[in-house]
N, CA, C and O atoms as a GROMACS GRO file, in nm:
protein
  608
    1MET      N    1   8.676  14.790 -12.458
    1MET     CA    2   8.580  14.722 -12.584
    1MET      C    3   8.485  14.622 -12.513
    1MET      O    4   8.363  14.616 -12.528
    2GLU      N    5   8.552  14.555 -12.443
    2GLU     CA    6   8.439  14.451 -12.358
    2GLU      C    7   8.387  14.479 -12.246
    2GLU      O    8   8.296  14.406 -12.206
    3LYS      N    9   8.432  14.598 -12.163
    3LYS     CA   10   8.325  14.700 -12.067
    3LYS      C   11   8.217  14.664 -12.146
    3LYS      O   12   8.140  14.568 -12.133
    4ILE      N   13   8.220  14.809 -12.285
    4ILE     CA   14   8.128  14.825 -12.332
    4ILE      C   15   8.042  14.744 -12.368
    4ILE      O   16   7.921  14.750 -12.343
    5GLY      N   17   8.140  14.603 -12.476
    5GLY     CA   18   7.989  14.532 -12.519
    5GLY      C   19   7.854  14.488 -12.372
    5GLY      O   20   7.731  14.498 -12.369
    6ILE      N   21   7.993  14.421 -12.232
    6ILE     CA   22   7.920  14.379 -12.146
    6ILE      C   23   7.745  14.484 -12.085
    6ILE      O   24   7.638  14.449 -12.036
    7LYS      N   25   7.814  14.634 -12.130
    7LYS     CA   26   7.720  14.729 -12.029
    7LYS      C   27   7.589  14.697 -12.143
    7LYS      O   28   7.487  14.642 -12.101
    8TYR      N   29   7.605  14.743 -12.313
    8TYR     CA   30   7.464  14.757 -12.389
    8TYR      C   31   7.438  14.578 -12.376
    8TYR      O   32   7.322  14.541 -12.366
    9GLY      N   33   7.516  14.506 -12.376
    9GLY     CA   34   7.465  14.407 -12.368
    9GLY      C   35   7.384  14.393 -12.235
    9GLY      O   36   7.271  14.384 -12.283
   10LEU      N   37   7.371  14.387 -12.134
   10LEU     CA   38   7.299  14.382 -12.067
   10LEU      C   39   7.168  14.461 -12.092
   10LEU      O   40   7.055  14.411 -12.086
   11PHE      N   41   7.211  14.659 -12.137
   11PHE     CA   42   7.095  14.674 -12.130
   11PHE      C   43   7.033  14.672 -12.259
   11PHE      O   44   6.951  14.761 -12.280
   12THR      N   45   7.064  14.553 -12.386
   12THR     CA   46   7.022  14.474 -12.524
   12THR      C   47   6.890  14.436 -12.401
   12THR      O   48   6.788  14.502 -12.383
   13ALA      N   49   6.925  14.333 -12.341
   13ALA     CA   50   6.893  14.214 -12.266
   13ALA      C   51   6.752  14.226 -12.159
   13ALA      O   52   6.658  14.156 -12.123
   14ALA      N   53   6.805  14.358 -12.138
   14ALA     CA   54   6.660  14.412 -12.032
   14ALA      C   55   6.533  14.471 -12.172
   14ALA      O   56   6.422  14.419 -12.183
   15ALA      N   57   6.578  14.573 -12.255
   15ALA     CA   58   6.528  14.595 -12.313
   15ALA      C   59   6.454  14.476 -12.408
   15ALA      O   60   6.338  14.464 -12.446
   16LEU      N   61   6.531  14.424 -12.423
   16LEU     CA   62   6.404  14.233 -12.527
   16LEU      C   63   6.345  14.183 -12.380
   16LEU      O   64   6.223  14.191 -12.372
   17ILE      N   65   6.387  14.153 -12.310
   17ILE     CA   66   6.273  14.122 -12.224
   17ILE      C   67   6.169  14.215 -12.190
   17ILE      O   68   6.054  14.201 -12.230
   18ILE      N   69   6.215  14.328 -12.104
   18ILE     CA   70   6.064  14.460 -12.124
   18ILE      C   71   6.041  14.404 -12.200
   18ILE      O   72   6.022  14.289 -12.163
   19TYR      N   73   6.030  14.416 -12.300
   19TYR     CA   74   5.911  14.410 -12.455
   19TYR      C   75   5.886  14.304 -12.476
   19TYR      O   76   5.821  14.293 -12.579
   20PHE      N   77   5.916  14.164 -12.403
   20PHE     CA   78   5.907  14.013 -12.424
   20PHE      C   79   5.842  14.055 -12.292
   20PHE      O   80   5.770  13.956 -12.303
   21VAL      N   81   5.794  14.118 -12.163
   21VAL     CA   82   5.653  14.055 -12.067
   21VAL      C   83   5.548  14.171 -12.122
   21VAL      O   84   5.428  14.142 -12.116
   22LEU      N   85   5.594  14.332 -12.188
   22LEU     CA   86   5.487  14.395 -12.231
   22LEU      C   87   5.388  14.289 -12.296
   22LEU      O   88   5.283  14.235 -12.258
   23MET      N   89   5.463  14.283 -12.405
   23MET     CA   90   5.426  14.161 -12.521
   23MET      C   91   5.270  14.102 -12.428
   23MET      O   92   5.148  14.116 -12.439
   24HIS      N   93   5.390  14.014 -12.316
   24HIS     CA   94   5.272  13.889 -12.289
   24HIS      C   95   5.148  13.914 -12.210
   24HIS      O   96   5.042  13.852 -12.211
   25LEU      N   97   5.199  14.064 -12.110
   25LEU     CA   98   5.060  14.135 -12.031
   25LEU      C   99   4.976  14.182 -12.162
   25LEU      O  100   4.863  14.218 -12.126
   26LEU      N  101   4.990  14.189 -12.258
   26LEU     CA  102   4.873  14.235 -12.399
   26LEU      C  103   4.822  14.130 -12.396
   26LEU      O  104   4.705  14.121 -12.360
   27GLY      N  105   4.913  13.991 -12.445
   27GLY     CA  106   4.864  13.897 -12.464
   27GLY      C  107   4.899  13.893 -12.634
   27GLY      O  108   4.816  13.853 -12.716
   28LEU      N  109   4.996  13.928 -12.660
   28LEU     CA  110   5.085  13.892 -12.767
   28LEU      C  111   5.134  13.799 -12.806
   28LEU      O  112   5.138  13.756 -12.922
   29THR      N  113   5.198  13.741 -12.669
   29THR     CA  114   5.311  13.629 -12.748
   29THR      C  115   5.299  13.527 -12.900
   29THR      O  116   5.368  13.473 -12.986
   30HIS      N  117   5.143  13.553 -12.850
   30HIS     CA  118   5.107  13.420 -13.009
   30HIS      C  119   5.159  13.508 -13.164
   30HIS      O  120   5.177  13.468 -13.279
   31ILE      N  121   5.165  13.569 -13.134
   31ILE     CA  122   5.236  13.690 -13.251
   31ILE      C  123   5.359  13.662 -13.268
   31ILE      O  124   5.450  13.716 -13.205
   32THR      N  125   5.379  13.540 -13.392
   32THR     CA  126   5.532  13.571 -13.413
   32THR      C  127   5.644  13.646 -13.489
   32THR      O  128   5.766  13.635 -13.488
   33GLU      N  129   5.571  13.712 -13.543
   33GLU     CA  130   5.594  13.806 -13.628
   33GLU      C  131   5.641  13.925 -13.533
   33GLU      O  132   5.716  13.991 -13.605
   34LEU      N  133   5.636  13.979 -13.420
   34LEU     CA  134   5.638  14.088 -13.347
   34LEU      C  135   5.733  14.068 -13.258
   34LEU      O  136   5.764  14.147 -13.169
   35ARG      N  137   5.812  13.899 -13.292
   35ARG     CA  138   5.941  13.909 -13.319
   35ARG      C  139   6.095  13.955 -13.331
   35ARG      O  140   6.206  13.940 -13.280
   36PHE      N  141   6.005  14.037 -13.464
   36PHE     CA  142   6.068  14.079 -13.573
   36PHE      C  143   6.139  14.172 -13.482
   36PHE      O  144   6.257  14.203 -13.502
   37LEU      N  145   6.062  14.222 -13.370
   37LEU     CA  146   6.089  14.414 -13.262
   37LEU      C  147   6.252  14.370 -13.231
   37LEU      O  148   6.351  14.442 -13.236
   38ASN      N  149   6.242  14.215 -13.194
   38ASN     CA  150   6.361  14.220 -13.128
   38ASN      C  151   6.462  14.249 -13.211
   38ASN      O  152   6.551  14.315 -13.157
   39GLY      N  153   6.479  14.218 -13.338
   39GLY     CA  154   6.552  14.263 -13.433
   39GLY      C  155   6.614  14.454 -13.458
   39GLY      O  156   6.726  14.489 -13.494
   40LEU      N  157   6.483  14.550 -13.419
   40LEU     CA  158   6.546  14.616 -13.377
   40LEU      C  159   6.568  14.705 -13.290
   40LEU      O  160   6.585  14.827 -13.290
   41ILE      N  161   6.562  14.583 -13.176
   41ILE     CA  162   6.588  14.639 -12.990
   41ILE      C  163   6.778  14.552 -13.033
   41ILE      O  164   6.868  14.633 -13.054
   42LEU      N  165   6.804  14.442 -13.039
   42LEU     CA  166   6.976  14.457 -13.106
   42LEU      C  167   6.984  14.476 -13.182
   42LEU      O  168   7.030  14.379 -13.244
   43ALA      N  169   6.964  14.578 -13.256
   43ALA     CA  170   7.063  14.707 -13.378
   43ALA      C  171   7.043  14.852 -13.265
   43ALA      O  172   7.118  14.945 -13.236
   44VAL      N  173   6.981  14.835 -13.246
   44VAL     CA  174   6.960  14.972 -13.156
   44VAL      C  175   7.112  14.990 -13.068
   44VAL      O  176   7.193  15.082 -13.074
   45GLY      N  177   7.116  14.823 -12.958
   45GLY     CA  178   7.164  14.819 -12.854
   45GLY      C  179   7.329  14.828 -12.898
   45GLY      O  180   7.421  14.887 -12.842
   46ILE      N  181   7.326  14.728 -13.045
   46ILE     CA  182   7.481  14.724 -13.103
   46ILE      C  183   7.482  14.879 -13.197
   46ILE      O  184   7.556  14.907 -13.291
   47THR      N  185   7.415  14.931 -13.157
   47THR     CA  186   7.498  15.052 -13.279
   47THR      C  187   7.508  15.148 -13.152
   47THR      O  188   7.606  15.222 -13.163
   48ILE      N  189   7.449  15.166 -13.055
   48ILE     CA  190   7.459  15.287 -12.917
   48ILE      C  191   7.610  15.196 -12.866
   48ILE      O  192   7.709  15.265 -12.889
   49ALA      N  193   7.637  15.086 -12.817
   49ALA     CA  194   7.754  15.007 -12.824
   49ALA      C  195   7.895  15.067 -12.934
   49ALA      O  196   7.995  15.138 -12.924
   50ILE      N  197   7.844  15.006 -13.008
   50ILE     CA  198   8.001  15.087 -13.122
   50ILE      C  199   8.019  15.226 -13.104
   50ILE      O  200   8.131  15.276 -13.097
   51LYS      N  201   7.921  15.287 -13.098
   51LYS     CA  202   7.873  15.449 -13.075
   51LYS      C  203   7.929  15.506 -12.939
   51LYS      O  204   8.003  15.604 -12.952
   52SER      N  205   7.911  15.468 -12.832
   52SER     CA  206   7.995  15.442 -12.747
   52SER      C  207   8.148  15.440 -12.718
   52SER      O  208   8.213  15.514 -12.645
   53TYR      N  209   8.197  15.304 -12.816
   53TYR     CA  210   8.284  15.231 -12.808
   53TYR      C  211   8.385  15.448 -12.860
   53TYR      O  212   8.449  15.547 -12.824
   54LYS      N  213   8.339  15.399 -12.930
   54LYS     CA  214   8.378  15.556 -13.067
   54LYS      C  215   8.414  15.604 -13.003
   54LYS      O  216   8.531  15.593 -12.965
   55HIS      N  217   8.338  15.673 -12.962
   55HIS     CA  218   8.316  15.819 -12.796
   55HIS      C  219   8.456  15.795 -12.738
   55HIS      O  220   8.542  15.882 -12.728
   56SER      N  221   8.471  15.651 -12.694
   56SER     CA  222   8.585  15.618 -12.528
   56SER      C  223   8.713  15.628 -12.578
   56SER      O  224   8.809  15.647 -12.504
   57VAL      N  225   8.726  15.607 -12.787
   57VAL     CA  226   8.834  15.593 -12.807
   57VAL      C  227   8.920  15.747 -12.819
   57VAL      O  228   9.041  15.763 -12.802
   58ASN      N  229   8.830  15.840 -12.850
   58ASN     CA  230   8.812  15.962 -12.878
   58ASN      C  231   8.808  15.949 -13.040
   58ASN      O  232   8.899  16.010 -13.096
   59GLY      N  233   8.686  15.858 -13.151
   59GLY     CA  234   8.661  15.901 -13.270
   59GLY      C  235   8.823  15.747 -13.339
   59GLY      O  236   8.815  15.684 -13.444
   60ASN      N  237   8.882  15.742 -13.285
   60ASN     CA  238   8.995  15.643 -13.296
   60ASN      C  239   9.008  15.562 -13.344
   60ASN      O  240   9.118  15.508 -13.360
   61ILE      N  241   8.849  15.500 -13.406
   61ILE     CA  242   8.821  15.305 -13.378
   61ILE      C  243   8.847  15.253 -13.463
   61ILE      O  244   8.820  15.268 -13.582
   62SER      N  245   8.934  15.150 -13.382
   62SER     CA  246   8.970  15.035 -13.510
   62SER      C  247   8.889  14.945 -13.579
   62SER      O  248   8.779  14.932 -13.527
   63TYR      N  249   8.901  14.902 -13.644
   63TYR     CA  250   8.766  14.815 -13.738
   63TYR      C  251   8.728  14.727 -13.655
   63TYR      O  252   8.622  14.776 -13.617
   64PHE      N  253   8.739  14.635 -13.602
   64PHE     CA  254   8.741  14.519 -13.548
   64PHE      C  255   8.730  14.556 -13.401
   64PHE      O  256   8.609  14.545 -13.385
   65LYS      N  257   8.780  14.594 -13.283
   65LYS     CA  258   8.778  14.628 -13.202
   65LYS      C  259   8.603  14.675 -13.199
   65LYS      O  260   8.538  14.590 -13.138
   66GLY      N  261   8.536  14.766 -13.241
   66GLY     CA  262   8.449  14.830 -13.276
   66GLY      C  263   8.350  14.698 -13.337
   66GLY      O  264   8.234  14.722 -13.301
   67LEU      N  265   8.355  14.568 -13.416
   67LEU     CA  266   8.350  14.513 -13.473
   67LEU      C  267   8.355  14.446 -13.360
   67LEU      O  268   8.271  14.356 -13.369
   68GLY      N  269   8.413  14.439 -13.249
   68GLY     CA  270   8.348  14.312 -13.147
   68GLY      C  271   8.296  14.332 -13.100
   68GLY      O  272   8.214  14.252 -13.056
   69THR      N  273   8.298  14.490 -13.058
   69THR     CA  274   8.178  14.554 -12.930
   69THR      C  275   8.065  14.485 -12.922
   69THR      O  276   8.026  14.403 -12.840
   70GLY      N  277   7.984  14.559 -13.083
   70GLY     CA  278   7.930  14.465 -13.144
   70GLY      C  279   7.859  14.341 -13.115
   70GLY      O  280   7.748  14.335 -13.063
   71ILE      N  281   7.946  14.219 -13.159
   71ILE     CA  282   7.941  14.081 -13.064
   71ILE      C  283   7.914  14.079 -13.012
   71ILE      O  284   7.823  13.997 -13.004
   72MET      N  285   7.941  14.155 -12.898
   72MET     CA  286   8.041  14.144 -12.728
   72MET      C  287   7.878  14.146 -12.726
   72MET      O  288   7.798  14.064 -12.681
   73THR      N  289   7.863  14.255 -12.782
   73THR     CA  290   7.696  14.318 -12.744
   73THR      C  291   7.539  14.201 -12.790
   73THR      O  292   7.426  14.158 -12.768
   74ALA      N  293   7.619  14.206 -12.840
   74ALA     CA  294   7.444  14.090 -12.926
   74ALA      C  295   7.453  13.948 -12.855
   74ALA      O  296   7.350  13.880 -12.851
   75ILE      N  297   7.603  13.885 -12.783
   75ILE     CA  298   7.628  13.809 -12.730
   75ILE      C  299   7.571  13.743 -12.593
   75ILE      O  300   7.549  13.629 -12.550
   76VAL      N  301   7.558  13.896 -12.541
   76VAL     CA  302   7.583  13.952 -12.355
   76VAL      C  303   7.397  13.967 -12.418
   76VAL      O  304   7.407  13.870 -12.494
   77GLY      N  305   7.320  13.991 -12.429
   77GLY     CA  306   7.228  14.060 -12.472
   77GLY      C  307   7.172  13.899 -12.547
   77GLY      O  308   7.109  13.818 -12.479
   78THR      N  309   7.197  13.882 -12.650
   78THR     CA  310   7.138  13.744 -12.619
   78THR      C  311   7.089  13.610 -12.576
   78THR      O  312   6.996  13.529 -12.570
   79THR      N  313   7.274  13.652 -12.536
   79THR     CA  314   7.205  13.512 -12.405
   79THR      C  315   7.094  13.495 -12.267
   79THR      O  316   7.010  13.410 -12.240
   80LEU      N  317   7.160  13.669 -12.166
   80LEU     CA  318   7.117  13.744 -12.067
   80LEU      C  319   6.907  13.660 -12.164
   80LEU      O  320   6.840  13.574 -12.106
   81PHE      N  321   6.878  13.704 -12.262
   81PHE     CA  322   6.746  13.657 -12.331
   81PHE      C  323   6.696  13.509 -12.329
   81PHE      O  324   6.592  13.460 -12.285
   82ALA      N  325   6.759  13.477 -12.364
   82ALA     CA  326   6.749  13.317 -12.451
   82ALA      C  327   6.774  13.268 -12.293
   82ALA      O  328   6.763  13.147 -12.313
   83VAL      N  329   6.788  13.274 -12.214
   83VAL     CA  330   6.790  13.215 -12.082
   83VAL      C  331   6.715  13.229 -12.019
   83VAL      O  332   6.673  13.132 -11.955
   84PHE      N  333   6.637  13.401 -11.998
   84PHE     CA  334   6.547  13.408 -11.919
   84PHE      C  335   6.360  13.293 -11.946
   84PHE      O  336   6.283  13.219 -11.884
   85MET      N  337   6.393  13.398 -12.169
   85MET     CA  338   6.334  13.277 -12.209
   85MET      C  339   6.265  13.141 -12.182
   85MET      O  340   6.153  13.101 -12.216
   86VAL      N  341   6.370  13.077 -12.106
   86VAL     CA  342   6.471  12.913 -12.152
   86VAL      C  343   6.365  12.887 -11.972
   86VAL      O  344   6.288  12.793 -11.953
   87ILE      N  345   6.386  12.966 -11.900
   87ILE     CA  346   6.325  12.973 -11.723
   87ILE      C  347   6.165  13.028 -11.783
   87ILE      O  348   6.080  12.964 -11.721
   88TYR      N  349   6.117  13.099 -11.855
   88TYR     CA  350   5.974  13.146 -11.886
   88TYR      C  351   5.890  13.020 -11.923
   88TYR      O  352   5.813  12.968 -11.842
   89ILE      N  353   5.903  12.988 -12.011
   89ILE     CA  354   5.876  12.859 -12.124
   89ILE      C  355   5.863  12.749 -11.990
   89ILE      O  356   5.750  12.705 -11.970
   90ASN      N  357   6.006  12.691 -11.873
   90ASN     CA  358   5.924  12.598 -11.779
   90ASN      C  359   5.912  12.637 -11.678
   90ASN      O  360   5.971  12.567 -11.595
   91ILE      N  361   5.827  12.777 -11.613
   91ILE     CA  362   5.798  12.825 -11.540
   91ILE      C  363   5.554  12.883 -11.591
   91ILE      O  364   5.459  12.842 -11.525
   92ALA      N  365   5.549  12.942 -11.670
   92ALA     CA  366   5.465  12.972 -11.727
   92ALA      C  367   5.418  12.958 -11.847
   92ALA      O  368   5.317  13.028 -11.858
   93GLY      N  369   5.449  12.886 -11.967
   93GLY     CA  370   5.482  12.913 -12.107
   93GLY      C  371   5.434  12.821 -12.214
   93GLY      O  372   5.439  12.830 -12.337
   94ALA      N  373   5.376  12.715 -12.118
   94ALA     CA  374   5.266  12.640 -12.185
   94ALA      C  375   5.164  12.687 -12.326
   94ALA      O  376   5.123  12.622 -12.421
   95GLU      N  377   5.151  12.804 -12.293
   95GLU     CA  378   5.081  12.946 -12.427
   95GLU      C  379   5.105  12.939 -12.495
   95GLU      O  380   5.036  12.902 -12.591
   96LEU      N  381   5.228  12.970 -12.496
   96LEU     CA  382   5.356  13.012 -12.567
   96LEU      C  383   5.410  12.860 -12.605
   96LEU      O  384   5.359  12.824 -12.711
   97LEU      N  385   5.488  12.773 -12.556
   97LEU     CA  386   5.489  12.598 -12.640
   97LEU      C  387   5.411  12.636 -12.712
   97LEU      O  388   5.455  12.718 -12.792
   98GLU      N  389   5.333  12.618 -12.718
   98GLU     CA  390   5.177  12.489 -12.761
   98GLU      C  391   5.247  12.590 -12.850
   98GLU      O  392   5.358  12.543 -12.877
   99THR      N  393   5.224  12.762 -12.933
   99THR     CA  394   5.155  12.857 -13.041
   99THR      C  395   5.315  12.775 -13.118
   99THR      O  396   5.314  12.731 -13.233
  100LEU      N  397   5.401  12.772 -13.055
  100LEU     CA  398   5.635  12.732 -13.104
  100LEU      C  399   5.522  12.592 -13.156
  100LEU      O  400   5.439  12.626 -13.239
  101SER      N  401   5.521  12.537 -13.139
  101SER     CA  402   5.473  12.321 -13.156
  101SER      C  403   5.405  12.419 -13.299
  101SER      O  404   5.460  12.421 -13.409
  102ALA      N  405   5.296  12.483 -13.270
  102ALA     CA  406   5.252  12.524 -13.375
  102ALA      C  407   5.227  12.543 -13.540
  102ALA      O  408   5.146  12.528 -13.632
  103GLU      N  409   5.334  12.579 -13.511
  103GLU     CA  410   5.439  12.678 -13.594
  103GLU      C  411   5.523  12.595 -13.684
  103GLU      O  412   5.562  12.628 -13.795
  104GLN      N  413   5.539  12.511 -13.637
  104GLN     CA  414   5.629  12.386 -13.667
  104GLN      C  415   5.828  12.546 -13.682
  104GLN      O  416   5.885  12.499 -13.780
  105TYR      N  417   5.849  12.575 -13.671
  105TYR     CA  418   5.925  12.672 -13.686
  105TYR      C  419   6.070  12.618 -13.630
  105TYR      O  420   6.172  12.608 -13.698
  106PHE      N  421   6.054  12.581 -13.469
  106PHE     CA  422   6.138  12.520 -13.387
  106PHE      C  423   6.170  12.411 -13.499
  106PHE      O  424   6.248  12.433 -13.592
  107GLY      N  425   6.090  12.269 -13.476
  107GLY     CA  426   6.061  12.138 -13.556
  107GLY      C  427   6.048  12.061 -13.460
  107GLY      O  428   6.052  12.084 -13.340
  108GLN      N  429   6.032  11.965 -13.518
  108GLN     CA  430   5.934  11.852 -13.374
  108GLN      C  431   6.029  11.802 -13.234
  108GLN      O  432   6.029  11.721 -13.141
  109ARG      N  433   6.084  11.884 -13.277
  109ARG     CA  434   6.159  11.857 -13.121
  109ARG      C  435   6.150  11.974 -12.995
  109ARG      O  436   6.213  11.975 -12.890
  110ILE      N  437   6.070  12.049 -13.036
  110ILE     CA  438   6.061  12.122 -12.940
  110ILE      C  439   5.992  12.070 -12.794
  110ILE      O  440   6.047  12.098 -12.687
  111ASN      N  441   5.867  11.993 -12.801
  111ASN     CA  442   5.756  11.877 -12.742
  111ASN      C  443   5.868  11.835 -12.621
  111ASN      O  444   5.847  11.851 -12.501
  112THR      N  445   5.969  11.787 -12.669
  112THR     CA  446   6.038  11.649 -12.604
  112THR      C  447   6.149  11.775 -12.523
  112THR      O  448   6.183  11.766 -12.405
  113THR      N  449   6.179  11.855 -12.589
  113THR     CA  450   6.371  11.931 -12.491
  113THR      C  451   6.308  12.063 -12.556
  113THR      O  452   6.379  12.124 -12.636
  114PRO      N  453   6.180  12.113 -12.527
  114PRO     CA  454   6.205  12.283 -12.561
  114PRO      C  455   6.265  12.369 -12.463
  114PRO      O  456   6.227  12.480 -12.498
  115GLY      N  457   6.340  12.385 -12.355
  115GLY     CA  458   6.437  12.454 -12.282
  115GLY      C  459   6.498  12.439 -12.439
  115GLY      O  460   6.482  12.537 -12.513
  116ILE      N  461   6.581  12.294 -12.504
  116ILE     CA  462   6.712  12.363 -12.526
  116ILE      C  463   6.724  12.388 -12.714
  116ILE      O  464   6.835  12.394 -12.766
  117VAL      N  465   6.632  12.396 -12.774
  117VAL     CA  466   6.526  12.355 -12.864
  117VAL      C  467   6.543  12.517 -12.830
  117VAL      O  468   6.638  12.569 -12.890
  118ILE      N  469   6.462  12.608 -12.740
  118ILE     CA  470   6.385  12.769 -12.786
  118ILE      C  471   6.534  12.836 -12.756
  118ILE      O  472   6.573  12.906 -12.850
  119PHE      N  473   6.636  12.827 -12.628
  119PHE     CA  474   6.781  12.810 -12.646
  119PHE      C  475   6.895  12.844 -12.736
  119PHE      O  476   6.978  12.935 -12.740
  120ALA      N  477   6.862  12.712 -12.827
  120ALA     CA  478   6.989  12.743 -12.969
  120ALA      C  479   6.895  12.792 -13.025
  120ALA      O  480   6.923  12.719 -13.121
  121VAL      N  481   6.841  12.825 -13.046
  121VAL     CA  482   6.751  12.910 -13.192
  121VAL      C  483   6.805  13.034 -13.174
  121VAL      O  484   6.901  13.088 -13.229
  122LEU      N  485   6.686  13.091 -13.042
  122LEU     CA  486   6.719  13.204 -12.981
  122LEU      C  487   6.885  13.256 -13.035
  122LEU      O  488   6.903  13.341 -13.122
  123MET      N  489   6.976  13.196 -12.972
  123MET     CA  490   7.146  13.194 -13.005
  123MET      C  491   7.204  13.195 -13.153
  123MET      O  492   7.294  13.257 -13.210
  124LEU      N  493   7.121  13.110 -13.185
  124LEU     CA  494   7.162  13.109 -13.348
  124LEU      C  495   7.095  13.266 -13.329
  124LEU      O  496   7.176  13.348 -13.284
  125GLU      N  497   6.924  13.331 -13.365
  125GLU     CA  498   6.905  13.450 -13.423
  125GLU      C  499   7.017  13.556 -13.359
  125GLU      O  500   7.079  13.639 -13.426
  126GLY      N  501   7.023  13.546 -13.283
  126GLY     CA  502   7.062  13.688 -13.192
  126GLY      C  503   7.168  13.714 -13.232
  126GLY      O  504   7.210  13.810 -13.296
  127VAL      N  505   7.233  13.592 -13.181
  127VAL     CA  506   7.423  13.585 -13.247
  127VAL      C  507   7.420  13.602 -13.455
  127VAL      O  508   7.469  13.683 -13.535
  128ILE      N  509   7.362  13.515 -13.463
  128ILE     CA  510   7.407  13.585 -13.611
  128ILE      C  511   7.365  13.753 -13.688
  128ILE      O  512   7.405  13.849 -13.754
  129SER      N  513   7.292  13.714 -13.640
  129SER     CA  514   7.090  13.880 -13.660
  129SER      C  515   7.265  13.981 -13.587
  129SER      O  516   7.297  14.073 -13.662
  130GLY      N  517   7.339  13.967 -13.487
  130GLY     CA  518   7.365  14.091 -13.436
  130GLY      C  519   7.477  14.090 -13.514
  130GLY      O  520   7.480  14.191 -13.583
  131VAL      N  521   7.631  13.971 -13.546
  131VAL     CA  522   7.730  14.025 -13.664
  131VAL      C  523   7.679  14.052 -13.792
  131VAL      O  524   7.751  14.107 -13.875
  132LEU      N  525   7.581  14.025 -13.814
  132LEU     CA  526   7.527  14.135 -13.957
  132LEU      C  527   7.478  14.231 -13.928
  132LEU      O  528   7.454  14.310 -14.019
  133ILE      N  529   7.443  14.267 -13.791
  133ILE     CA  530   7.423  14.473 -13.725
  133ILE      C  531   7.554  14.476 -13.718
  133ILE      O  532   7.606  14.570 -13.779
  134SER      N  533   7.649  14.378 -13.642
  134SER     CA  534   7.787  14.456 -13.641
  134SER      C  535   7.827  14.542 -13.748
  134SER      O  536   7.858  14.661 -13.743
  135PHE      N  537   7.820  14.446 -13.871
  135PHE     CA  538   7.917  14.479 -14.027
  135PHE      C  539   7.806  14.598 -14.070
  135PHE      O  540   7.842  14.691 -14.141
  136ILE      N  541   7.749  14.593 -14.049
  136ILE     CA  542   7.647  14.677 -14.132
  136ILE      C  543   7.703  14.874 -13.996
  136ILE      O  544   7.723  14.995 -13.996
  137ALA      N  545   7.699  14.789 -13.944
  137ALA     CA  546   7.719  14.975 -13.804
  137ALA      C  547   7.812  14.990 -13.830
  137ALA      O  548   7.841  15.103 -13.870
  138MET      N  549   7.948  14.851 -13.822
  138MET     CA  550   8.083  14.942 -13.845
  138MET      C  551   8.096  15.007 -13.976
  138MET      O  552   8.197  15.077 -13.969
  139GLN      N  553   8.031  15.022 -14.116
  139GLN     CA  554   8.057  15.088 -14.222
  139GLN      C  555   8.034  15.179 -14.202
  139GLN      O  556   8.103  15.266 -14.256
  140PHE      N  557   7.905  15.226 -14.097
  140PHE     CA  558   7.907  15.392 -14.067
  140PHE      C  559   8.031  15.480 -13.964
  140PHE      O  560   8.058  15.600 -13.955
  141PHE      N  561   8.097  15.333 -13.881
  141PHE     CA  562   8.132  15.445 -13.738
  141PHE      C  563   8.311  15.411 -13.775
  141PHE      O  564   8.412  15.428 -13.707
  142LYS      N  565   8.295  15.372 -13.878
  142LYS     CA  566   8.485  15.324 -13.938
  142LYS      C  567   8.498  15.456 -13.897
  142LYS      O  568   8.415  15.546 -13.882
  143ARG      N  569   8.689  15.449 -13.876
  143ARG     CA  570   8.724  15.603 -13.996
  143ARG      C  571   8.756  15.656 -14.111
  143ARG      O  572   8.853  15.623 -14.179
  144LYS      N  573   8.660  15.757 -14.140
  144LYS     CA  574   8.718  15.807 -14.246
  144LYS      C  575   8.830  15.776 -14.404
  144LYS      O  576   8.829  15.800 -14.525
  145ASP      N  577   8.930  15.697 -14.283
  145ASP     CA  578   9.073  15.682 -14.428
  145ASP      C  579   9.088  15.511 -14.380
  145ASP      O  580   9.195  15.450 -14.381
  146MET      N  581   9.003  15.475 -14.352
  146MET     CA  582   9.011  15.286 -14.372
  146MET      C  583   8.903  15.342 -14.479
  146MET      O  584   8.797  15.405 -14.471
  147LYS      N  585   9.014  15.268 -14.624
  147LYS     CA  586   9.009  15.228 -14.749
  147LYS      C  587   9.082  15.109 -14.789
  147LYS      O  588   9.177  15.049 -14.738
  148VAL      N  589   9.024  15.093 -14.878
  148VAL     CA  590   9.016  14.923 -14.927
  148VAL      C  591   9.135  14.915 -15.012
  148VAL      O  592   9.092  14.921 -15.127
  149PRO      N  593   9.228  14.908 -15.014
  149PRO     CA  594   9.374  14.916 -15.140
  149PRO      C  595   9.344  14.896 -15.209
  149PRO      O  596   9.285  14.791 -15.233
  150GLY      N  597   9.378  15.032 -15.324
  150GLY     CA  598   9.332  15.046 -15.414
  150GLY      C  599   9.230  15.089 -15.445
  150GLY      O  600   9.195  15.042 -15.553
  151SER      N  601   9.185  15.134 -15.418
  151SER     CA  602   9.042  15.181 -15.428
  151SER      C  603   9.025  15.422 -15.413
  151SER      O  604   9.065  15.485 -15.316
  152PRO      N  605   8.972  15.472 -15.513
  152PRO     CA  606   9.023  15.557 -15.512
  152PRO      C  607   8.984  15.696 -15.356
  152PRO      O  608   9.045  15.802 -15.351
   0.00000   0.00000   0.00000
């Protein structure tokens, strides 16, 4: 379970970084609404990770182990992407930092501690989204015999 979560977490982080670099090259980093696609990339990574885990256990997936695989994928992918973004902001992200400061989404402290604020917000967004996506995905990947006691 952990190896699959780490493996797909690395793939997810790579996809998020490639997407950000592509947006940077196209000059679209100032459009904060495009961050929504980060959630879609995360959802794809988590879903593929859980599917891979289910395949590795021949379909006999434990609900909580599948859920853990998705959450592990989200944590690894989000952490690596957040670290990348902190490095980017410190090296070449003055323009992006100005855009984020103007949005007030990140609060007043972004000007004094941009690295901490960027990392914290990205971790919160990624991990919370990842947990929710994992719960949703497990509804599709759970075994058919997993039912709520007393339900039809």
